[in-house]
N, CA, C and O atoms as a GROMACS GRO file, in nm:
protein
  436
    1MET      N    1   0.213  -1.208  -3.335
    1MET     CA    2   0.336  -1.269  -3.381
    1MET      C    3   0.436  -1.158  -3.415
    1MET      O    4   0.400  -1.060  -3.480
    2SER      N    5   0.559  -1.173  -3.370
    2SER     CA    6   0.658  -1.068  -3.392
    2SER      C    7   0.707  -1.070  -3.536
    2SER      O    8   0.693  -1.169  -3.608
    3THR      N    9   0.765  -0.958  -3.578
    3THR     CA   10   0.821  -0.948  -3.713
    3THR      C   11   0.926  -1.054  -3.736
    3THR      O   12   0.933  -1.113  -3.844
    4GLU      N   13   1.009  -1.080  -3.634
    4GLU     CA   14   1.115  -1.178  -3.648
    4GLU      C   15   1.058  -1.315  -3.679
    4GLU      O   16   1.108  -1.386  -3.766
    5VAL      N   17   0.953  -1.353  -3.609
    5VAL     CA   18   0.893  -1.484  -3.631
    5VAL      C   19   0.826  -1.489  -3.768
    5VAL      O   20   0.835  -1.590  -3.837
    6GLU      N   21   0.760  -1.381  -3.807
    6GLU     CA   22   0.694  -1.378  -3.937
    6GLU      C   23   0.794  -1.389  -4.052
    6GLU      O   24   0.764  -1.452  -4.154
    7ASN      N   25   0.912  -1.330  -4.036
    7ASN     CA   26   1.009  -1.326  -4.145
    7ASN      C   27   1.110  -1.440  -4.140
    7ASN      O   28   1.192  -1.453  -4.232
    8ALA      N   29   1.109  -1.521  -4.038
    8ALA     CA   30   1.198  -1.636  -4.031
    8ALA      C   31   1.118  -1.761  -4.070
    8ALA      O   32   0.998  -1.769  -4.047
    9ARG      N   33   1.187  -1.854  -4.129
    9ARG     CA   34   1.119  -1.974  -4.176
    9ARG      C   35   1.141  -2.096  -4.088
    9ARG      O   36   1.060  -2.188  -4.090
   10THR      N   37   1.248  -2.097  -4.012
   10THR     CA   38   1.279  -2.216  -3.932
   10THR      C   39   1.310  -2.177  -3.788
   10THR      O   40   1.336  -2.060  -3.757
   11VAL      N   41   1.308  -2.276  -3.703
   11VAL     CA   42   1.345  -2.255  -3.563
   11VAL      C   43   1.489  -2.207  -3.554
   11VAL      O   44   1.522  -2.122  -3.471
   12GLU      N   45   1.576  -2.261  -3.639
   12GLU     CA   46   1.717  -2.221  -3.639
   12GLU      C   47   1.733  -2.074  -3.677
   12GLU      O   48   1.816  -2.004  -3.620
   13GLU      N   49   1.654  -2.028  -3.772
   13GLU     CA   50   1.661  -1.887  -3.812
   13GLU      C   51   1.614  -1.796  -3.700
   13GLU      O   52   1.673  -1.692  -3.674
   14ILE      N   53   1.507  -1.835  -3.633
   14ILE     CA   54   1.457  -1.756  -3.520
   14ILE      C   55   1.562  -1.751  -3.410
   14ILE      O   56   1.586  -1.645  -3.351
   15ALA      N   57   1.626  -1.864  -3.382
   15ALA     CA   58   1.731  -1.868  -3.280
   15ALA      C   59   1.850  -1.781  -3.320
   15ALA      O   60   1.908  -1.713  -3.235
   16ALA      N   61   1.886  -1.782  -3.448
   16ALA     CA   62   1.998  -1.700  -3.496
   16ALA      C   63   1.966  -1.551  -3.481
   16ALA      O   64   2.051  -1.474  -3.437
   17ILE      N   65   1.846  -1.512  -3.516
   17ILE     CA   66   1.804  -1.373  -3.501
   17ILE      C   67   1.811  -1.332  -3.355
   17ILE      O   68   1.866  -1.227  -3.321
   18ASP      N   69   1.756  -1.415  -3.268
   18ASP     CA   70   1.757  -1.384  -3.124
   18ASP      C   71   1.899  -1.376  -3.069
   18ASP      O   72   1.930  -1.288  -2.989
   19GLU      N   73   1.984  -1.469  -3.111
   19GLU     CA   74   2.122  -1.470  -3.062
   19GLU      C   75   2.198  -1.344  -3.106
   19GLU      O   76   2.265  -1.280  -3.025
   20LEU      N   77   2.188  -1.310  -3.234
   20LEU     CA   78   2.258  -1.191  -3.282
   20LEU      C   79   2.202  -1.064  -3.218
   20LEU      O   80   2.278  -0.973  -3.183
   21ARG      N   81   2.072  -1.058  -3.203
   21ARG     CA   82   2.012  -0.941  -3.140
   21ARG      C   83   2.062  -0.928  -2.995
   21ARG      O   84   2.096  -0.818  -2.952
   22SER      N   85   2.065  -1.037  -2.922
   22SER     CA   86   2.114  -1.034  -2.783
   22SER      C   87   2.261  -0.994  -2.777
   22SER      O   88   2.301  -0.915  -2.692
   23LEU      N   89   2.341  -1.049  -2.868
   23LEU     CA   90   2.483  -1.016  -2.873
   23LEU      C   91   2.503  -0.866  -2.900
   23LEU      O   92   2.585  -0.802  -2.834
   24ILE      N   93   2.430  -0.814  -2.995
   24ILE     CA   94   2.441  -0.672  -3.029
   24ILE      C   95   2.398  -0.584  -2.912
   24ILE      O   96   2.463  -0.484  -2.882
   25LEU      N   97   2.290  -0.622  -2.845
   25LEU     CA   98   2.240  -0.540  -2.734
   25LEU      C   99   2.337  -0.536  -2.616
   25LEU      O  100   2.335  -0.441  -2.538
   26LEU      N  101   2.422  -0.637  -2.603
   26LEU     CA  102   2.522  -0.634  -2.496
   26LEU      C  103   2.618  -0.517  -2.513
   26LEU      O  104   2.659  -0.454  -2.416
   27ARG      N  105   2.652  -0.487  -2.637
   27ARG     CA  106   2.748  -0.379  -2.664
   27ARG      C  107   2.680  -0.249  -2.707
   27ARG      O  108   2.733  -0.141  -2.683
   28PHE      N  109   2.564  -0.260  -2.769
   28PHE     CA  110   2.492  -0.144  -2.820
   28PHE      C  111   2.348  -0.148  -2.766
   28PHE      O  112   2.255  -0.180  -2.840
   29PRO      N  113   2.330  -0.115  -2.638
   29PRO     CA  114   2.197  -0.129  -2.577
   29PRO      C  115   2.089  -0.041  -2.639
   29PRO      O  116   1.970  -0.066  -2.619
   30GLU      N  117   2.128   0.060  -2.714
   30GLU     CA  118   2.030   0.149  -2.777
   30GLU      C  119   1.982   0.096  -2.912
   30GLU      O  120   1.895   0.157  -2.975
   31ALA      N  121   2.038  -0.014  -2.957
   31ALA     CA  122   2.005  -0.068  -3.090
   31ALA      C  123   1.858  -0.109  -3.099
   31ALA      O  124   1.799  -0.157  -3.002
   32THR      N  125   1.803  -0.088  -3.218
   32THR     CA  126   1.670  -0.139  -3.249
   32THR      C  127   1.682  -0.224  -3.375
   32THR      O  128   1.778  -0.210  -3.451
   33PHE      N  129   1.585  -0.311  -3.396
   33PHE     CA  130   1.596  -0.411  -3.502
   33PHE      C  131   1.465  -0.428  -3.578
   33PHE      O  132   1.357  -0.402  -3.526
   34HIS      N  133   1.479  -0.471  -3.702
   34HIS     CA  134   1.369  -0.531  -3.775
   34HIS      C  135   1.429  -0.629  -3.876
   34HIS      O  136   1.546  -0.617  -3.915
   35VAL      N  137   1.349  -0.723  -3.918
   35VAL     CA  138   1.396  -0.831  -4.005
   35VAL      C  139   1.330  -0.818  -4.141
   35VAL      O  140   1.209  -0.796  -4.153
   36GLU      N  141   1.412  -0.832  -4.243
   36GLU     CA  142   1.365  -0.831  -4.382
   36GLU      C  143   1.428  -0.948  -4.456
   36GLU      O  144   1.524  -1.009  -4.409
   37HIS      N  145   1.374  -0.978  -4.571
   37HIS     CA  146   1.438  -1.074  -4.660
   37HIS      C  147   1.507  -0.998  -4.771
   37HIS      O  148   1.466  -0.888  -4.807
   38GLY      N  149   1.612  -1.057  -4.824
   38GLY     CA  150   1.686  -0.993  -4.932
   38GLY      C  151   1.599  -0.974  -5.055
   38GLY      O  152   1.514  -1.058  -5.086
   39ILE      N  153   1.620  -0.865  -5.125
   39ILE     CA  154   1.545  -0.839  -5.248
   39ILE      C  155   1.594  -0.932  -5.358
   39ILE      O  156   1.514  -0.996  -5.428
   40ASP      N  157   1.726  -0.940  -5.374
   40ASP     CA  158   1.784  -1.026  -5.477
   40ASP      C  159   1.787  -1.172  -5.436
   40ASP      O  160   1.789  -1.262  -5.521
   41ASP      N  161   1.787  -1.197  -5.306
   41ASP     CA  162   1.792  -1.333  -5.253
   41ASP      C  163   1.689  -1.346  -5.141
   41ASP      O  164   1.720  -1.318  -5.026
   42PRO      N  165   1.568  -1.388  -5.174
   42PRO     CA  166   1.462  -1.395  -5.073
   42PRO      C  167   1.491  -1.494  -4.960
   42PRO      O  168   1.425  -1.490  -4.856
   43GLU      N  169   1.588  -1.582  -4.980
   43GLU     CA  170   1.626  -1.675  -4.874
   43GLU      C  171   1.710  -1.605  -4.766
   43GLU      O  172   1.716  -1.652  -4.652
   44ALA      N  173   1.773  -1.494  -4.802
   44ALA     CA  174   1.860  -1.422  -4.708
   44ALA      C  175   1.776  -1.349  -4.603
   44ALA      O  176   1.671  -1.292  -4.632
   45ILE      N  177   1.825  -1.354  -4.481
   45ILE     CA  178   1.761  -1.284  -4.370
   45ILE      C  179   1.847  -1.161  -4.339
   45ILE      O  180   1.967  -1.174  -4.314
   46HIS      N  181   1.786  -1.045  -4.341
   46HIS     CA  182   1.857  -0.922  -4.308
   46HIS      C  183   1.809  -0.874  -4.171
   46HIS      O  184   1.693  -0.838  -4.153
   47LEU      N  185   1.901  -0.876  -4.074
   47LEU     CA  186   1.871  -0.820  -3.942
   47LEU      C  187   1.913  -0.674  -3.948
   47LEU      O  188   2.029  -0.640  -3.923
   48VAL      N  189   1.818  -0.588  -3.982
   48VAL     CA  190   1.845  -0.445  -3.997
   48VAL      C  191   1.856  -0.387  -3.856
   48VAL      O  192   1.762  -0.394  -3.776
   49THR      N  193   1.972  -0.328  -3.829
   49THR     CA  194   2.004  -0.282  -3.694
   49THR      C  195   2.027  -0.132  -3.697
   49THR      O  196   2.115  -0.083  -3.767
   50THR      N  197   1.948  -0.060  -3.621
   50THR     CA  198   1.961   0.085  -3.614
   50THR      C  199   2.041   0.121  -3.490
   50THR      O  200   2.002   0.092  -3.378
   51ILE      N  201   2.155   0.185  -3.514
   51ILE     CA  202   2.242   0.233  -3.406
   51ILE      C  203   2.296   0.368  -3.448
   51ILE      O  204   2.273   0.415  -3.559
   52ASP      N  205   2.369   0.431  -3.357
   52ASP     CA  206   2.438   0.556  -3.390
   52ASP      C  207   2.529   0.528  -3.509
   52ASP      O  208   2.607   0.433  -3.507
   53SER      N  209   2.520   0.610  -3.611
   53SER     CA  210   2.596   0.584  -3.733
   53SER      C  211   2.746   0.578  -3.709
   53SER      O  212   2.818   0.513  -3.786
   54ASP      N  213   2.795   0.644  -3.605
   54ASP     CA  214   2.938   0.638  -3.576
   54ASP      C  215   2.982   0.499  -3.531
   54ASP      O  216   3.101   0.468  -3.533
   55ASP      N  217   2.887   0.415  -3.490
   55ASP     CA  218   2.918   0.282  -3.440
   55ASP      C  219   2.902   0.172  -3.544
   55ASP      O  220   2.919   0.054  -3.512
   56ALA      N  221   2.869   0.206  -3.667
   56ALA     CA  222   2.837   0.105  -3.768
   56ALA      C  223   2.952   0.009  -3.794
   56ALA      O  224   2.931  -0.112  -3.799
   57VAL      N  225   3.072   0.060  -3.809
   57VAL     CA  226   3.187  -0.027  -3.834
   57VAL      C  227   3.215  -0.114  -3.712
   57VAL      O  228   3.243  -0.232  -3.725
   58ASP      N  229   3.206  -0.054  -3.592
   58ASP     CA  230   3.227  -0.130  -3.469
   58ASP      C  231   3.125  -0.244  -3.459
   58ASP      O  232   3.159  -0.355  -3.419
   59LEU      N  233   3.001  -0.216  -3.495
   59LEU     CA  234   2.897  -0.318  -3.490
   59LEU      C  235   2.933  -0.435  -3.580
   59LEU      O  236   2.928  -0.551  -3.538
   60LEU      N  237   2.969  -0.406  -3.704
   60LEU     CA  238   3.001  -0.513  -3.798
   60LEU      C  239   3.122  -0.593  -3.754
   60LEU      O  240   3.124  -0.716  -3.765
   61GLU      N  241   3.224  -0.526  -3.705
   61GLU     CA  242   3.342  -0.597  -3.657
   61GLU      C  243   3.309  -0.682  -3.535
   61GLU      O  244   3.365  -0.791  -3.517
   62TYR      N  245   3.219  -0.634  -3.452
   62TYR     CA  246   3.181  -0.704  -3.329
   62TYR      C  247   3.107  -0.835  -3.358
   62TYR      O  248   3.129  -0.934  -3.288
   63VAL      N  249   3.022  -0.838  -3.458
   63VAL     CA  250   2.939  -0.956  -3.484
   63VAL      C  251   2.982  -1.038  -3.605
   63VAL      O  252   2.926  -1.144  -3.631
   64LEU      N  253   3.080  -0.990  -3.679
   64LEU     CA  254   3.115  -1.054  -3.806
   64LEU      C  255   3.152  -1.201  -3.792
   64LEU      O  256   3.105  -1.284  -3.870
   65ASP      N  257   3.234  -1.235  -3.694
   65ASP     CA  258   3.276  -1.374  -3.680
   65ASP      C  259   3.157  -1.466  -3.655
   65ASP      O  260   3.148  -1.573  -3.716
   66ARG      N  261   3.068  -1.425  -3.567
   66ARG     CA  262   2.952  -1.510  -3.538
   66ARG      C  263   2.857  -1.516  -3.657
   66ARG      O  264   2.802  -1.622  -3.688
   67GLN      N  265   2.838  -1.404  -3.724
   67GLN     CA  266   2.753  -1.404  -3.843
   67GLN      C  267   2.808  -1.500  -3.948
   67GLN      O  268   2.733  -1.578  -4.007
   68MET      N  269   2.939  -1.494  -3.972
   68MET     CA  270   3.002  -1.582  -4.071
   68MET      C  271   2.990  -1.729  -4.029
   68MET      O  272   2.968  -1.816  -4.113
   69GLN      N  273   3.006  -1.756  -3.901
   69GLN     CA  274   2.993  -1.892  -3.851
   69GLN      C  275   2.851  -1.945  -3.877
   69GLN      O  276   2.833  -2.060  -3.917
   70MET      N  277   2.752  -1.860  -3.852
   70MET     CA  278   2.613  -1.900  -3.879
   70MET      C  279   2.593  -1.929  -4.027
   70MET      O  280   2.526  -2.026  -4.063
   71GLN      N  281   2.651  -1.845  -4.111
   71GLN     CA  282   2.634  -1.862  -4.255
   71GLN      C  283   2.704  -1.988  -4.305
   71GLN      O  284   2.644  -2.068  -4.377
   72ILE      N  285   2.829  -2.006  -4.268
   72ILE     CA  286   2.912  -2.113  -4.325
   72ILE      C  287   2.887  -2.247  -4.257
   72ILE      O  288   2.861  -2.347  -4.324
   73GLU      N  289   2.895  -2.249  -4.125
   73GLU     CA  290   2.886  -2.376  -4.054
   73GLU      C  291   2.743  -2.422  -4.029
   73GLU      O  292   2.715  -2.542  -4.027
   74GLU      N  293   2.653  -2.326  -4.010
   74GLU     CA  294   2.516  -2.362  -3.976
   74GLU      C  295   2.419  -2.348  -4.093
   74GLU      O  296   2.304  -2.389  -4.084
   75GLY      N  297   2.467  -2.289  -4.203
   75GLY     CA  298   2.384  -2.277  -4.323
   75GLY      C  299   2.268  -2.179  -4.310
   75GLY      O  300   2.168  -2.193  -4.380
   76ILE      N  301   2.282  -2.081  -4.222
   76ILE     CA  302   2.176  -1.982  -4.203
   76ILE      C  303   2.216  -1.855  -4.278
   76ILE      O  304   2.316  -1.792  -4.244
   77PRO      N  305   2.140  -1.816  -4.379
   77PRO     CA  306   2.177  -1.700  -4.461
   77PRO      C  307   2.137  -1.568  -4.395
   77PRO      O  308   2.044  -1.500  -4.439
   78ILE      N  309   2.207  -1.532  -4.288
   78ILE     CA  310   2.171  -1.413  -4.210
   78ILE      C  311   2.279  -1.306  -4.225
   78ILE      O  312   2.398  -1.335  -4.227
   79PHE      N  313   2.234  -1.182  -4.236
   79PHE     CA  314   2.323  -1.069  -4.255
   79PHE      C  315   2.280  -0.955  -4.164
   79PHE      O  316   2.162  -0.923  -4.155
   80ILE      N  317   2.378  -0.893  -4.098
   80ILE     CA  318   2.351  -0.774  -4.018
   80ILE      C  319   2.359  -0.655  -4.113
   80ILE      O  320   2.458  -0.638  -4.184
   81ILE      N  321   2.255  -0.573  -4.114
   81ILE     CA  322   2.252  -0.453  -4.198
   81ILE      C  323   2.239  -0.332  -4.106
   81ILE      O  324   2.129  -0.302  -4.060
   82PRO      N  325   2.351  -0.263  -4.079
   82PRO     CA  326   2.340  -0.144  -3.994
   82PRO      C  327   2.281  -0.027  -4.072
   82PRO      O  328   2.320  -0.003  -4.187
   83THR      N  329   2.190   0.044  -4.012
   83THR     CA  330   2.137   0.164  -4.076
   83THR      C  331   2.221   0.283  -4.034
   83THR      O  332   2.287   0.280  -3.930
   84GLY      N  333   2.219   0.385  -4.115
   84GLY     CA  334   2.296   0.505  -4.085
   84GLY      C  335   2.440   0.497  -4.131
   84GLY      O  336   2.517   0.589  -4.105
   85LEU      N  337   2.478   0.390  -4.199
   85LEU     CA  338   2.616   0.374  -4.243
   85LEU      C  339   2.657   0.486  -4.338
   85LEU      O  340   2.774   0.525  -4.340
   86SER      N  341   2.564   0.537  -4.416
   86SER     CA  342   2.599   0.643  -4.511
   86SER      C  343   2.643   0.770  -4.441
   86SER      O  344   2.710   0.854  -4.501
   87ARG      N  345   2.606   0.785  -4.315
   87ARG     CA  346   2.648   0.903  -4.239
   87ARG      C  347   2.780   0.879  -4.166
   87ARG      O  348   2.832   0.971  -4.103
   88ALA      N  349   2.834   0.759  -4.175
   88ALA     CA  350   2.961   0.730  -4.110
   88ALA      C  351   3.072   0.811  -4.176
   88ALA      O  352   3.060   0.853  -4.291
   89SER      N  353   3.177   0.833  -4.102
   89SER     CA  354   3.288   0.911  -4.156
   89SER      C  355   3.353   0.838  -4.273
   89SER      O  356   3.338   0.716  -4.287
   90SER      N  357   3.423   0.912  -4.355
   90SER     CA  358   3.490   0.849  -4.470
   90SER      C  359   3.595   0.750  -4.422
   90SER      O  360   3.621   0.651  -4.490
   91LYS      N  361   3.657   0.776  -4.307
   91LYS     CA  362   3.754   0.683  -4.252
   91LYS      C  363   3.686   0.550  -4.217
   91LYS      O  364   3.739   0.444  -4.247
   92ASP      N  365   3.568   0.557  -4.154
   92ASP     CA  366   3.494   0.436  -4.120
   92ASP      C  367   3.452   0.362  -4.246
   92ASP      O  368   3.459   0.239  -4.251
   93GLN      N  369   3.408   0.435  -4.347
   93GLN     CA  370   3.367   0.370  -4.471
   93GLN      C  371   3.487   0.302  -4.537
   93GLN      O  372   3.473   0.192  -4.591
   94ALA      N  373   3.604   0.365  -4.532
   94ALA     CA  374   3.724   0.305  -4.590
   94ALA      C  375   3.763   0.180  -4.513
   94ALA      O  376   3.804   0.080  -4.572
   95THR      N  377   3.752   0.184  -4.381
   95THR     CA  378   3.783   0.068  -4.298
   95THR      C  379   3.690  -0.047  -4.332
   95THR      O  380   3.734  -0.161  -4.347
   96LEU      N  381   3.561  -0.019  -4.342
   96LEU     CA  382   3.464  -0.122  -4.375
   96LEU      C  383   3.489  -0.178  -4.515
   96LEU      O  384   3.480  -0.299  -4.535
   97ALA      N  385   3.519  -0.092  -4.610
   97ALA     CA  386   3.546  -0.138  -4.746
   97ALA      C  387   3.669  -0.228  -4.749
   97ALA      O  388   3.669  -0.330  -4.818
   98ALA      N  389   3.774  -0.191  -4.675
   98ALA     CA  390   3.895  -0.272  -4.671
   98ALA      C  391   3.867  -0.407  -4.607
   98ALA      O  392   3.915  -0.510  -4.655
   99ARG      N  393   3.789  -0.407  -4.501
   99ARG     CA  394   3.754  -0.533  -4.433
   99ARG      C  395   3.672  -0.623  -4.526
   99ARG      O  396   3.696  -0.743  -4.534
  100SER      N  397   3.576  -0.564  -4.596
  100SER     CA  398   3.495  -0.641  -4.690
  100SER      C  399   3.580  -0.698  -4.802
  100SER      O  400   3.563  -0.814  -4.841
  101GLU      N  401   3.672  -0.617  -4.853
  101GLU     CA  402   3.761  -0.662  -4.960
  101GLU      C  403   3.845  -0.780  -4.912
  101GLU      O  404   3.864  -0.877  -4.986
  102ALA      N  405   3.895  -0.772  -4.789
  102ALA     CA  406   3.976  -0.881  -4.734
  102ALA      C  407   3.894  -1.009  -4.722
  102ALA      O  408   3.944  -1.118  -4.752
  103LEU      N  409   3.770  -0.996  -4.679
  103LEU     CA  410   3.685  -1.114  -4.666
  103LEU      C  411   3.656  -1.177  -4.801
  103LEU      O  412   3.654  -1.299  -4.815
  104LEU      N  413   3.633  -1.093  -4.900
  104LEU     CA  414   3.602  -1.144  -5.033
  104LEU      C  415   3.722  -1.213  -5.097
  104LEU      O  416   3.705  -1.303  -5.180
  105SER      N  417   3.842  -1.172  -5.060
  105SER     CA  418   3.960  -1.231  -5.120
  105SER      C  419   4.008  -1.356  -5.048
  105SER      O  420   4.097  -1.425  -5.098
  106GLU      N  421   3.950  -1.387  -4.931
  106GLU     CA  422   3.989  -1.508  -4.859
  106GLU      C  423   3.940  -1.631  -4.935
  106GLU      O  424   3.828  -1.633  -4.985
  107PRO      N  425   4.026  -1.733  -4.944
  107PRO     CA  426   3.983  -1.855  -5.012
  107PRO      C  427   3.875  -1.926  -4.932
  107PRO      O  428   3.877  -1.927  -4.809
  108THR      N  429   3.781  -1.984  -5.002
  108THR     CA  430   3.677  -2.063  -4.937
  108THR      C  431   3.712  -2.209  -4.950
  108THR      O  432   3.772  -2.252  -5.049
  109SER      N  433   3.673  -2.285  -4.850
  109SER     CA  434   3.703  -2.429  -4.858
  109SER      C  435   3.579  -2.510  -4.845
  109SER      O  436   3.585  -2.633  -4.850
   0.00000   0.00000   0.00000
């Protein structure tokens, strides 16, 4: 049994993991993955994605809309966690921080 299947609880979660992994591999064919549950929120699924650290911001921007759609519309608590982000340039970190801030300030309905 694969790690993804062991760490997912429903068919929908398995499908979400597979979809995001396939989407990421289209743009980042060197990416590798593993699945974890959140420490603070065991219901959360973390798709830990290892890519070149210079691509971390691009990765998040590339999948963010679909990830948010899965979370909000489909009720799947899935998050892409890129590894190597700490090695990203300060410009990339600032861009990611600004994007996160903008998302947090958007009204929810």
